[in-house]
TORVEXLO-393893 format. One record per residue: residue number from 1; residue in one letter; chain; x, y negated, z negated of N, C-alpha, C, O in turn. Coordinates in steps of 0.2 Angstrom, whole numbers, plus 5000, padded with zeros to 4 digits. Atoms other than C-alpha are relative to their C-alpha. Layout:
    nr   rest   kette     nX     nY     nZ    caX    caY    caZ     cX     cY     cZ     oX     oY     oZ
   NUM      A       A      X      Y      Z      X      Y      Z      X      Y      Z      X      Y      Z
...
***
This chain:
    nr   rest   kette     nX     nY     nZ    caX    caY    caZ     cX     cY     cZ     oX     oY     oZ
     1      D       A   4997   4994   5000   6234   3384   4273   5007   4999   4998   5011   4995   5000
     2      N       A   4993   5001   5003   6250   3386   4263   5005   5005   5003   5010   5006   5000
     3      G       A   4996   4996   4996   6257   3399   4275   5000   5007   4997   5003   5012   5000
     4      A       A   5001   4993   5002   6251   3414   4265   4995   5004   5004   4990   5001   5006
     5      D       A   5004   4995   4997   6243   3429   4273   4994   5001   4996   4994   4999   4990
     6      R       A   5006   4999   5004   6225   3434   4268   5002   5005   4994   4999   5004   4989
     7      D       A   4999   4995   5005   6233   3448   4257   5005   4997   4995   5006   5000   4990
     8      G       A   4995   5004   5005   6244   3435   4248   5007   5000   5001   5011   4997   4998
     9      A       A   4993   5000   4998   6260   3439   4256   5002   4994   5004   4998   4992   5008
    10      D       A   4998   5006   4996   6270   3425   4263   5004   5001   5006   5006   4997   5009
    11      G       A   4996   4999   4994   6278   3434   4277   5007   5002   4999   5010   5005   5003
    12      N       A   4993   4998   5001   6295   3436   4269   5000   5006   4996   5006   5009   4996
    13      E       A   5000   4994   5004   6290   3451   4258   4999   5006   5005   4995   5005   5010
    14      A       A   5002   4994   4996   6290   3468   4266   4993   5003   4998   4991   5003   4993
    15      N       A   5006   4996   5001   6274   3477   4268   5001   5006   4996   5005   5009   4996
    16      E       A   4999   4994   5005   6271   3489   4254   5000   5007   5003   5003   5011   5001
    17      N       A   5000   4993   4997   6267   3503   4266   5006   5001   5005   5007   5007   5007
    18      S       A   4994   4999   4996   6283   3500   4276   5005   5003   4997   5006   5003   4991
    19      V       A   4995   4997   5003   6298   3510   4273   5007   4997   5002   5008   4996   5008
    20      D       A   4994   5004   4999   6314   3501   4271   5006   5005   5003   5007   5010   5000
    21      E       A   4995   4996   4997   6328   3508   4282   5006   5002   4995   5008   5008   4996
    22      D       A   4995   4998   5005   6341   3508   4268   4997   5005   4995   5001   5010   4994
    23      E       A   5003   4994   5004   6329   3519   4258   5000   5006   5003   5002   5012   5000
    24      V       A   5000   4994   4996   6328   3531   4272   5007   5003   5000   5008   5009   4999
    25      V       A   4993   4998   5000   6347   3532   4273   5002   5003   4993   5005   5008   4992
    26      K       A   4999   4998   5007   6348   3533   4254   4997   5007   4999   5001   5011   4996
    27      C       A   5003   4993   5001   6336   3548   4254   5003   5005   5004   5004   5011   5001
    28      S       A   4996   4995   4996   6345   3556   4268   5006   5002   4997   5008   5008   4997
    29      G       A   4994   4999   5004   6361   3554   4258   4999   5005   4994   5003   5009   4993
    30      N       A   5002   4996   5006   6353   3561   4242   4999   5007   5002   5001   5012   4999
    31      N       A   5002   4994   4998   6346   3575   4252   5006   5005   5002   5006   5010   5000
    32      A       A   4994   4996   4998   6362   3580   4260   5005   5002   4994   5007   5007   4994
    33      Y       A   4996   4998   5006   6371   3579   4243   4997   5006   4996   5000   5011   4994
    34      W       A   5003   4995   5004   6358   3590   4234   5000   5007   5004   5001   5012   5001
    35      S       A   5000   4994   4996   6358   3602   4249   5007   5004   4999   5007   5010   4999
    36      S       A   4993   4997   5001   6377   3604   4248   5001   5003   4993   5004   5008   4992
    37      F       A   4999   4997   5007   6376   3606   4229   4996   5007   4999   4999   5011   4996
    38      L       A   5003   4994   5001   6363   3619   4230   5003   5006   5004   5003   5012   5002
    39      S       A   4996   4995   4996   6373   3628   4244   5006   5003   4996   5007   5009   4996
    40      A       A   4994   4998   5004   6388   3629   4232   4998   5004   4995   5001   5009   4993
    41      L       A   5003   4995   5005   6377   3636   4218   4998   5006   5003   4999   5011   4999
    42      D       A   5002   4994   4998   6370   3649   4229   5007   5005   5002   5006   5011   5000
    43      K       A   4994   4997   4999   6388   3654   4234   5003   5003   4993   5005   5009   4993
    44      Q       A   4998   4998   5006   6393   3655   4216   4996   5005   4997   4998   5010   4994
    45      E       A   5004   4995   5003   6378   3665   4211   5001   5007   5004   5002   5012   5001
    46      E       A   4999   4994   4996   6382   3678   4225   5007   5003   4997   5007   5009   4997
    47      S       A   4994   4997   5002   6400   3679   4219   4999   5003   4993   5002   5008   4992
    48      I       A   5001   4998   5007   6395   3681   4201   4996   5007   5000   4998   5011   4996
    49      H       A   5004   4994   4999   6382   3694   4206   5005   5006   5002   5004   5012   4999
    50      I       A   4996   4995   4998   6395   3704   4215   5005   5002   4995   5006   5008   4994
    51      K       A   4995   4998   5005   6408   3703   4201   4996   5004   4994   4999   5009   4992
    52      L       A   5004   4996   5005   6394   3709   4188   4999   5007   5003   4999   5012   4999
    53      T       A   5002   4994   4998   6389   3723   4199   5006   5005   5000   5006   5011   4998
    54      T       A   4994   4996   5000   6407   3729   4201   5002   5002   4993   5004   5007   4992
    55      L       A   4999   4999   5007   6410   3727   4182   4995   5006   4997   4998   5010   4994
    56      L       A   5005   4995   5003   6394   3737   4178   5002   5007   5003   5001   5012   5000
    57      A       A   4999   4993   4996   6399   3751   4191   5007   5003   4996   5007   5009   4995
    58      E       A   4994   4998   5004   6417   3752   4182   4998   5002   4993   5001   5007   4991
    59      I       A   5002   4998   5007   6409   3753   4165   4996   5006   5000   4997   5011   4996
    60      S       A   5004   4994   4999   6397   3766   4171   5005   5006   5001   5004   5011   4998
    61      Q       A   4995   4995   4998   6412   3776   4178   5004   5002   4993   5005   5008   4992
    62      D       A   4997   4999   5007   6421   3774   4161   4996   5004   4995   4999   5008   4992
    63      N       A   5005   4996   5005   6406   3780   4151   5000   5007   5002   5000   5011   4998
    64      I       A   5001   4993   4998   6404   3795   4162   5007   5004   4999   5007   5010   4996
    65      G       A   4994   4997   5002   6423   3799   4160   5001   5001   4993   5003   5007   4991
    66      S       A   5000   5000   5008   6422   3796   4141   4996   5006   4998   4998   5010   4994
    67      R       A   5005   4994   5002   6407   3808   4140   5003   5007   5002   5003   5011   4998
    68      E       A   4997   4994   4998   6416   3821   4150   5006   5002   4996   5006   5008   4994
    69      E       A   4995   4998   5005   6431   3820   4139   4998   5002   4993   5001   5007   4990
    70      M       A   5003   4998   5007   6420   3822   4123   4998   5007   5001   4999   5011   4996
    71      Y       A   5003   4993   5000   6412   3838   4130   5006   5005   5001   5005   5011   4999
    72      K       A   4994   4996   5000   6430   3845   4133   5002   5002   4994   5004   5008   4993
    73      F       A   4998   4998   5007   6433   3845   4115   4996   5005   4997   4996   5007   4991
***
């Protein structure tokens, strides 16, 4: 016997099915990063939506005012 297990591993290599603790931490860190990134995008989306809604309301009011002015002539 040369010290190798039946599956060919010599005991120094990690089992293919095991999860490396560093990988878990790395994934958790990536997950936190992307969650934070997506949260910031959601806030920007909400802000842009509010600004566009306000601008469209102002444009609509301006158009109504312009139309009323045209009818006065």
